[in-house]
N, C-alpha and C positions, 0 to 999 in steps of 0.2 A: 556911769557913776564912779566916784573916786574910791580908790583903795588906800587905806592908811595903815601904817605899821606903828603901833604905840607900845612903848616899853611898859611892861606890867610892874606894878609895885607890890611889895609884900602884903600890903593891906588889901590887895585885890586877889589874893590867892583863892578865896572861895569862888569867885567867878571863874577863875582858871580851872579849878577842880570840877566845877559844874560842866565846863566844856569837855574836860577829860572823860566824864561819864559818857558823853556822846561819842567821843573818839574811841574809847575802849569798846563801847557797844559795836561800833562799825568793825573794829578789829576782831571782835570775838568770833565772827563767822570764820576767820582764818584759823582759829584755834579749835575747831570742832574735833572731837575725839581726843582732846588733851585736857588735863586738869586746869589749864589756864582759861581765864575769861569767865569764871563763874561769879555770880553776885553773892554778897554776904546775906545774913539773915534779915537785914533791913532792905534788901533789894537793890543794893548799890555795889558798884565795883569798888575795890579798895582805892583809896586816894593815891595819886601819883606822887612820888617823892620829889618835891619841888625845892626843898630847903637849900640845896646848893645853888639854885638859880638866884637866890636873894643875896648870897654871901661870897660866892666864889668868883674870882676874876675870870673874865672871858666866858662866863655863863650868864645868859640873859633870856628872859621870857618876854614875848611880845604878844599883844592882842592884834588881831587883824580885823579891821573895820571896812565895811563895804557900804557906801552911801550913808555913812554915819552909824550904821548898825553893826553890832558885834557879829563877825562872820567866821572867826576861827582863831588859831593861835600858832605860834612857832617858838620852839626852844632852840637856842643856839648855844653851843658849847665847844670845848676843845677836846672832847673824847673822840679819839680817832680809832675807828674799828680796824683799819688795815695795819696799824702800827707805823705807818709812814710819817715822815716829818712834815705835817701839815699844820695849819693854824686854826681853822674853824670847821665845825660840823653842824649839820642840821640834826638836832637831837630828836625832835618830834615836830610834825607839821600836820595841821588839820584845818580843813575848810568845811563848814556846815553844808550839808547836801543842797540846801536851797541856793547857795552861792556858788556851787560848782558849775563848771562848763561855761563860765562867763568871763574868764581871764583873771579872776580874783586871785587864785593860787599863783599863777604865773607872775602877776604884778607884785604880789607880796614877796615871792621868792626873789625877784629881781631887786626889790628895795632892800631886802636883807643882804644880798650879795654886794650891792653897791655901798652899803653902810660899813662893810668890813673887807677892805682890799686884802688880798693874799691868797693863800692856798686853801682850798675848800675840799670837804668830803661830804658826800651824801650817801648813806648806807640805807638800802631798802630791803625789807624782808623778802625772801625768795618767793613766798606764795602770795605776795601783795602785787599782783600783776598790774592793776590800775595805777598804783603809785609808781611802779617801775616805768610805765609808759609816760606818766606825767613828768617824772624827773628826767628821763632820757630826752624828751622833747624840749623841756624847759631849759635844761643845761645846754643842749646842742644849739638852741637858738640864742642863748645868752653868751656863751664862751666860744672862742675860736676853736674850730675842730682840732687843730694841732695841739691845743692845750688840754684836751679832755682825755682822761683814761677811764676805762670801765673794767674793773676787776670782778671776777666771779669767785667769791670767797665761800668756802664751806669748811669751817674749822671751829675751834672753841670760841674764837672772837666774834665770828659773824657767819650767817648763812644767807647769802644772797648777793646781788650786785652791789658794788661800791663805786660810785662815781667820784672822780677826783678832777679838779680843774683849778685854774688860776683866775682870780679876779684882779685885773690890772690896777696899779696904783696911780 
């Protein structure tokens, strides 16, 4: 089945926020023992701040479709966790569980990288081991090994591995 990357429009923010409920739910298990990840009185996680993705240059929200069905999302921005002089970053990335382990995430990531040549950064939370394995493998298979750097950051900016690589022009 085909994997499509479709730019989200501001009018589609409610669909994106609905997907974020599932994303945050998945993430909440990593926040056990912390105040993060609790639902509000309506049984919902707080909405994700998406405003900058509709107005800021170099910030874009995408839906990921698999076989024509909504399968996830990706946020691309220029917020660089490492402080390095890079051009793009994966802000958030999510594939619905039903669509995982089928190459959907890898195909979507490659389409995103192909759409924006230049220097990339992907920062992954230290305790998100599955995401670390996904990004390590995906980036290794996508970029030339000599062009990949993996930093282990633990400071006020970020806590976890940060992958940096170049997408050729």
